[in-house]
LOZANU-392678 format. One record per residue (C-alpha): x, y, z; residue number from 1. Coordinates in Angstrom, 1 decimal, m for minus. Layout:
[rec [X, Y, Z], NUM];
...
This chain:
[rec [9.3, 13.6, m19.1], 1];
[rec [9.8, 12.4, m15.5], 2];
[rec [8.2, 9.4, m14.0], 3];
[rec [8.5, 7.4, m10.8], 4];
[rec [8.9, 3.7, m11.5], 5];
[rec [9.2, 0.8, m9.2], 6];
[rec [12.0, m1.6, m10.2], 7];
[rec [11.9, m4.0, m7.4], 8];
[rec [11.4, m4.1, m3.6], 9];
[rec [12.5, m0.7, m2.1], 10];
[rec [13.8, 0.4, m5.4], 11];
[rec [11.7, 3.2, m6.7], 12];
[rec [13.4, 5.7, m9.2], 13];
[rec [12.7, 9.0, m10.8], 14];
[rec [13.6, 8.4, m14.4], 15];
[rec [13.3, 10.1, m17.8], 16];
[rec [10.9, 8.4, m20.2], 17];
[rec [9.4, 9.5, m23.5], 18];
[rec [6.2, 11.4, m23.5], 19];
[rec [3.6, 8.9, m24.7], 20];
[rec [2.1, 9.1, m28.2], 21];
[rec [m1.5, 8.3, m28.6], 22];
[rec [m3.6, 6.3, m31.0], 23];
[rec [m7.0, 7.3, m32.5], 24];
[rec [m8.9, 5.7, m29.6], 25];
[rec [m6.7, 7.2, m26.8], 26];
[rec [m6.1, 10.4, m25.0], 27];
[rec [m3.1, 12.1, m23.4], 28];
[rec [m3.4, 13.8, m20.1], 29];
[rec [m1.1, 16.0, m18.0], 30];
[rec [m1.0, 14.8, m14.5], 31];
[rec [m1.8, 17.6, m12.0], 32];
[rec [m1.8, 15.8, m8.6], 33];
[rec [m1.3, 12.1, m7.6], 34];
[rec [m2.2, 10.6, m4.2], 35];
[rec [m0.3, 8.1, m2.4], 36];
[rec [m2.4, 5.1, m1.8], 37];
[rec [m1.7, 2.3, 0.9], 38];
[rec [m1.5, m0.1, m2.0], 39];
[rec [1.4, 1.9, m3.5], 40];
[rec [3.4, 1.6, m0.3], 41];
[rec [2.7, m2.2, m0.1], 42];
[rec [4.0, m2.7, m3.7], 43];
[rec [7.0, m0.6, m2.9], 44];
[rec [7.9, m2.8, 0.2], 45];
[rec [7.2, m6.1, m1.6], 46];
[rec [8.2, m5.5, m5.3], 47];
[rec [7.9, m8.7, m7.4], 48];
[rec [6.5, m10.6, m4.4], 49];
[rec [3.3, m8.5, m4.4], 50];
[rec [0.5, m10.6, m5.9], 51];
[rec [m0.8, m7.8, m8.0], 52];
[rec [2.4, m6.8, m9.8], 53];
[rec [2.6, m8.5, m13.2], 54];
[rec [5.8, m7.0, m14.5], 55];
[rec [8.5, m4.6, m13.4], 56];
[rec [9.4, m1.7, m13.7], 57];
[rec [5.9, m0.4, m13.0], 58];
[rec [4.1, 2.8, m12.2], 59];
[rec [2.1, 2.1, m9.1], 60];
[rec [m0.2, 5.2, m8.9], 61];
[rec [m3.9, 4.9, m9.7], 62];
[rec [m5.4, 7.9, m7.9], 63];
[rec [m4.6, 11.1, m9.6], 64];
[rec [m6.2, 14.2, m11.2], 65];
[rec [m5.3, 15.4, m14.7], 66];
[rec [m6.1, 17.8, m17.6], 67];
[rec [m6.7, 16.4, m21.1], 68];
[rec [m4.2, 17.9, m23.5], 69];
[rec [m4.6, 15.6, m26.7], 70];
[rec [m7.6, 13.5, m27.8], 71];
[rec [m7.5, 10.8, m30.4], 72];
[rec [m9.4, 11.1, m33.7], 73];
[rec [m12.0, 8.5, m32.8], 74];
[rec [m12.7, 9.7, m29.2], 75];
[rec [m16.0, 11.6, m29.0], 76];
[rec [m16.9, 11.7, m25.3], 77];
[rec [m13.7, 13.4, m24.1], 78];
[rec [m12.6, 16.9, m24.9], 79];
[rec [m9.4, 18.8, m24.6], 80];
[rec [m9.2, 20.7, m21.4], 81];
[rec [m11.5, 18.4, m19.4], 82];
[rec [m10.4, 17.7, m15.8], 83];
[rec [m10.4, 14.0, m15.1], 84];
[rec [m9.7, 11.4, m12.5], 85];
[rec [m9.1, 7.7, m13.1], 86];
[rec [m6.8, 5.5, m15.1], 87];
[rec [m3.4, 4.2, m14.1], 88];
[rec [0.3, 5.1, m14.3], 89];
[rec [m0.2, 8.4, m12.4], 90];
[rec [3.3, 8.9, m11.1], 91];
[rec [4.4, 10.7, m14.2], 92];
[rec [4.1, 14.1, m15.9], 93];
[rec [1.9, 12.7, m18.7], 94];
[rec [m0.2, 9.6, m19.1], 95];
[rec [m1.8, 7.8, m22.1], 96];
[rec [m5.2, 6.5, m21.3], 97];
[rec [m6.3, 3.5, m23.5], 98];
[rec [m9.8, 3.0, m24.9], 99];
[rec [m11.1, 1.0, m21.9], 100];
[rec [m10.7, 3.9, m19.6], 101];
[rec [m12.7, 6.1, m21.8], 102];
[rec [m15.6, 3.6, m22.1], 103];
[rec [m18.4, 4.9, m19.6], 104];
[rec [m19.5, 1.3, m19.1], 105];
[rec [m16.1, 0.4, m17.6], 106];
[rec [m16.4, 0.6, m13.8], 107];
[rec [m13.0, 2.3, m13.5], 108];
[rec [m13.3, 4.6, m16.4], 109];
[rec [m12.2, 8.2, m16.2], 110];
[rec [m14.6, 10.7, m14.5], 111];
[rec [m14.8, 14.4, m15.0], 112];
[rec [m14.8, 16.1, m11.6], 113];
[rec [m16.7, 19.2, m10.4], 114];
[rec [m15.2, 22.5, m11.1], 115];
[rec [m15.1, 23.6, m7.5], 116];
[rec [m13.0, 20.6, m6.5], 117];
[rec [m9.3, 21.4, m6.6], 118];
[rec [m6.7, 19.2, m8.4], 119];
[rec [m5.2, 18.2, m5.0], 120];
[rec [m8.6, 17.1, m3.6], 121];
[rec [m9.8, 15.4, m6.6], 122];
[rec [m7.6, 12.2, m6.3], 123];
[rec [m9.5, 11.4, m3.1], 124];
[rec [m12.7, 10.8, m5.0], 125];
[rec [m11.5, 7.4, m6.1], 126];
[rec [m10.7, 6.0, m2.7], 127];
[rec [m13.8, 7.8, m1.0], 128];
[rec [m16.0, 5.9, m3.5], 129];
[rec [m14.3, 2.6, m2.4], 130];
[rec [m14.8, 3.6, 1.3], 131];
[rec [m18.5, 4.4, 0.6], 132];
[rec [m18.9, 1.0, m0.9], 133];
[rec [m17.3, m0.6, 2.1], 134];
[rec [m19.7, 1.1, 4.5], 135];
[rec [m22.9, 1.1, 2.6], 136];
[rec [m22.8, m2.1, 0.4], 137];
[rec [m20.5, m4.4, 2.3], 138];
[rec [m21.2, m3.4, 5.9], 139];
[rec [m24.7, m2.4, 5.0], 140];
[rec [m24.6, 0.3, 7.6], 141];
[rec [m27.8, 2.3, 7.9], 142];
[rec [m29.5, 5.0, 9.9], 143];
[rec [m29.4, 4.3, 13.6], 144];
[rec [m26.7, 1.6, 13.4], 145];
[rec [m23.5, 1.5, 15.5], 146];
[rec [m20.5, 0.9, 13.3], 147];
[rec [m16.9, 0.2, 14.5], 148];
[rec [m14.0, 1.4, 12.1], 149];
[rec [m10.9, m0.5, 13.3], 150];
[rec [m8.1, 1.9, 12.2], 151];
[rec [m8.0, 5.7, 11.8], 152];
[rec [m5.7, 6.0, 8.8], 153];
[rec [m6.7, 7.9, 5.6], 154];
[rec [m9.1, 5.1, 4.5], 155];
[rec [m10.6, 4.6, 7.9], 156];
[rec [m11.3, 8.4, 8.3], 157];
[rec [m13.1, 8.5, 5.0], 158];
[rec [m15.2, 5.4, 6.1], 159];
[rec [m16.0, 7.3, 9.3], 160];
[rec [m17.2, 10.2, 7.3], 161];
[rec [m19.4, 8.1, 5.1], 162];
[rec [m20.9, 6.3, 8.1], 163];
[rec [m21.5, 9.6, 9.9], 164];
[rec [m23.6, 10.9, 6.9], 165];
[rec [m25.7, 7.7, 6.9], 166];
[rec [m27.0, 8.6, 10.4], 167];
[rec [m24.9, 5.9, 12.2], 168];
[rec [m23.0, 6.2, 15.4], 169];
[rec [m19.4, 5.8, 14.7], 170];
[rec [m16.8, 4.2, 16.9], 171];
[rec [m13.1, 4.6, 15.8], 172];
[rec [m10.1, 2.6, 17.2], 173];
[rec [m6.4, 3.4, 16.7], 174];
[rec [m3.4, 3.4, 18.9], 175];
[rec [m2.3, 6.8, 17.6], 176];
[rec [m4.0, 9.6, 19.8], 177];
[rec [m3.6, 12.3, 17.1], 178];
[rec [m5.4, 10.1, 14.7], 179];
[rec [m8.1, 9.5, 17.2], 180];
[rec [m8.6, 13.3, 17.6], 181];
[rec [m8.8, 13.6, 13.8], 182];
[rec [m11.3, 10.8, 13.8], 183];
[rec [m13.7, 13.0, 15.7], 184];
[rec [m13.6, 15.6, 12.9], 185];
[rec [m14.3, 13.0, 10.3], 186];
[rec [m17.5, 11.8, 12.1], 187];
[rec [m16.5, 9.5, 15.0], 188];
[rec [m18.7, 9.9, 18.1], 189];
[rec [m16.5, 7.6, 20.3], 190];
[rec [m12.9, 6.8, 20.1], 191];
[rec [m11.0, 3.9, 21.6], 192];
[rec [m7.2, 3.3, 22.0], 193];
[rec [m6.5, m0.4, 22.2], 194];
[rec [m3.3, 0.3, 23.8], 195];
[rec [m5.0, 1.9, 26.8], 196];
[rec [m8.3, 0.0, 27.1], 197];
[rec [m10.0, m3.2, 26.2], 198];
[rec [m11.9, m2.6, 23.0], 199];
[rec [m14.6, m5.1, 23.5], 200];
[rec [m15.3, m3.9, 27.0], 201];
[rec [m15.4, m0.3, 25.8], 202];
[rec [m17.8, m1.1, 23.0], 203];
[rec [m20.0, m3.1, 25.3], 204];
[rec [m20.2, m0.1, 27.6], 205];
[rec [m20.9, 2.4, 24.7], 206];
[rec [m23.7, 0.2, 23.3], 207];
[rec [m25.2, m0.8, 26.6], 208];
[rec [m24.3, m4.4, 26.0], 209];
[rec [m25.7, m4.5, 22.5], 210];
[rec [m22.4, m4.4, 20.6], 211];
[rec [m21.8, m2.9, 17.2], 212];
[rec [m24.2, m3.6, 14.3], 213];
[rec [m21.3, m3.8, 11.8], 214];
[rec [m17.7, m3.2, 11.6], 215];
[rec [m14.7, m2.6, 9.2], 216];
[rec [m11.2, m3.8, 9.5], 217];
[rec [m9.3, m1.1, 7.6], 218];
[rec [m6.0, m3.1, 7.7], 219];
[rec [m5.4, m6.7, 6.4], 220];
[rec [m3.9, m7.4, 9.9], 221];
[rec [m5.2, m10.5, 11.7], 222];
[rec [m5.2, m8.5, 15.0], 223];
[rec [m7.3, m5.8, 13.5], 224];
[rec [m9.7, m8.2, 11.7], 225];
[rec [m10.1, m10.1, 15.0], 226];
[rec [m10.8, m6.9, 16.8], 227];
[rec [m13.6, m6.1, 14.2], 228];
[rec [m15.1, m9.5, 14.6], 229];
[rec [m15.1, m9.5, 18.5], 230];
[rec [m17.0, m6.2, 18.8], 231];
[rec [m20.1, m7.0, 16.8], 232];
[rec [m23.5, m8.5, 17.8], 233];
[rec [m25.1, m11.6, 16.5], 234];
[rec [m25.9, m11.6, 12.7], 235];
[rec [m23.6, m8.5, 12.2], 236];
[rec [m21.5, m7.9, 9.1], 237];
[rec [m17.7, m7.6, 9.4], 238];
[rec [m15.8, m6.2, 6.4], 239];
[rec [m12.1, m6.9, 5.6], 240];
[rec [m11.2, m3.9, 3.8], 241];
[rec [m7.5, m3.7, 3.8], 242];
[rec [m5.5, m6.2, 1.7], 243];
[rec [m3.0, m8.4, 3.5], 244];
[rec [0.6, m9.2, 2.5], 245];
[rec [0.8, m12.4, 0.4], 246];
[rec [1.0, m15.5, 2.7], 247];
[rec [m0.8, m13.9, 5.6], 248];
[rec [m2.5, m16.6, 7.6], 249];
[rec [m5.2, m15.9, 10.4], 250];
[rec [m6.6, m18.3, 12.8], 251];
[rec [m10.0, m18.0, 14.6], 252];
[rec [m12.5, m20.2, 16.3], 253];
[rec [m15.2, m21.0, 13.6], 254];
[rec [m17.8, m21.1, 16.4], 255];
[rec [m17.4, m17.3, 16.6], 256];
[rec [m19.1, m17.4, 13.2], 257];
[rec [m21.3, m20.6, 13.5], 258];
[rec [m23.1, m19.8, 16.7], 259];
[rec [m23.5, m16.0, 16.2], 260];
[rec [m24.4, m16.1, 12.5], 261];
[rec [m22.0, m13.2, 11.9], 262];
[rec [m21.2, m12.5, 8.3], 263];
[rec [m17.5, m12.0, 7.2], 264];
[rec [m17.2, m10.2, 3.8], 265];
[rec [m14.5, m8.7, 1.7], 266];
[rec [m14.2, m5.4, 0.0], 267];
[rec [m12.3, m4.7, m3.3], 268];
[rec [m12.4, m1.3, m4.8], 269];
[rec [m16.0, m0.4, m5.6], 270];
[rec [m16.9, m4.1, m6.0], 271];
[rec [m15.7, m7.0, m8.0], 272];
[rec [m17.1, m7.3, m11.6], 273];
[rec [m19.8, m7.9, m12.6], 274];
[rec [m21.2, m6.6, m9.2], 275];
[rec [m19.3, m3.3, m9.0], 276];
[rec [m21.1, m0.1, m7.8], 277];
[rec [m19.9, 2.6, m10.3], 278];
[rec [m22.5, 5.0, m8.9], 279];
[rec [m20.4, 5.3, m5.7], 280];
[rec [m17.9, 7.3, m7.7], 281];
[rec [m20.4, 9.8, m8.8], 282];
[rec [m21.7, 10.1, m5.2], 283];
[rec [m18.2, 10.5, m3.9], 284];
[rec [m17.6, 13.4, m6.4], 285];
[rec [m20.6, 15.0, m5.3], 286];
[rec [m19.8, 14.6, m1.7], 287];
[rec [m16.4, 16.3, m2.0], 288];
[rec [m17.9, 19.1, m4.1], 289];
[rec [m20.3, 19.8, m1.4], 290];
[rec [m17.7, 20.1, 1.2], 291];
[rec [m19.0, 17.2, 3.3], 292];
[rec [m15.5, 15.8, 4.1], 293];
[rec [m12.6, 17.8, 5.5], 294];
[rec [m9.8, 16.5, 3.1], 295];
[rec [m7.7, 19.5, 3.6], 296];
[rec [m7.0, 18.2, 7.2], 297];
[rec [m5.2, 15.1, 5.7], 298];
[rec [m3.8, 16.6, 2.5], 299];
[rec [0.0, 17.1, 2.4], 300];
[rec [1.3, 18.3, m0.9], 301];
[rec [4.8, 17.2, m1.9], 302];
[rec [6.8, 17.2, m5.2], 303];
[rec [6.9, 13.8, m7.0], 304];
[rec [10.7, 13.7, m6.6], 305];
[rec [10.1, 13.2, m2.8], 306];
[rec [7.9, 10.1, m3.4], 307];
[rec [10.1, 7.7, m1.2], 308];
[rec [10.2, 10.4, 1.5], 309];
[rec [6.5, 10.5, 1.4], 310];
[rec [6.2, 6.7, 1.7], 311];
[rec [8.5, 6.7, 4.7], 312];
[rec [6.7, 9.7, 6.4], 313];
[rec [3.4, 7.9, 6.0], 314];
[rec [4.8, 4.5, 7.4], 315];
[rec [6.2, 6.4, 10.4], 316];
[rec [2.8, 8.0, 10.9], 317];
[rec [4.2, 11.5, 10.5], 318];
[rec [1.6, 12.2, 7.9], 319];
[rec [m1.6, 10.4, 6.8], 320];
[rec [m1.1, 10.6, 3.1], 321];
[rec [0.6, 12.7, 0.5], 322];
[rec [m0.4, 14.3, m2.8], 323];
[rec [2.5, 14.4, m5.2], 324];
[rec [3.0, 17.1, m7.9], 325];
[rec [5.0, 16.1, m11.0], 326];
């Protein structure tokens, strides 16, 4: 079978590997569609220097949809033909899923997705759950709040949609005008281009001087994080959503936190164990099935053999993300 494996920094190859054989507590799935995650591109650009890579070569994909084609003799909760999301090693034609991914108590176990959700849309359920977690659990955004989402990439757009459905007023920032237009379709009431206007002044005007109740920095970039910090009111919550390259250092005045009692929090997946929020995955699946998020507007389908091309197009902001078909 074909698989896309990362061998080192900027060295991703389409290779032939054996179809996995499964044990009694495992299943074999056929990958239908694999989404490109920002983390995949980060690993591609860093290789062995990425803190999360344990060994190379590696398959970086963890957001994909699949169909079960073989079930181990001791597996009772998964049936042949089920449509699943979850697991790892998704940039391949077939994937073997180990016992932990089949355990319903495992926060990142496989999940059957609704029948009216396409294979191409289904991989978005996983990141949507993470974005719901960032908005509801970490930012603690609620009805009537004003939230600023710094960055209108694929993750920021999903955060805007989640925040909009809570009844919050959403402010989006990005230096790409086409992304700001798309932000309006995903739930943003106001948009700000930092290249054209002062973000703090703009938020002050929008809120009548009250500033944002919470904010999310979608990128692990010191400039973006500082922006998210500066636009919020006293006692606000600021979420660092995007991971930063290893070695990134940020400087800020601690008095910006001390005297305002602002709360700076992180966000990792659906929450670090044992404090994960697995319910967000079921909520995300229901949200997509009900058509509450316009995923087709950011969904570009490409063959898996064009994976490097997809990465480069995303980096150049020619597309927001890609769904790869093996």
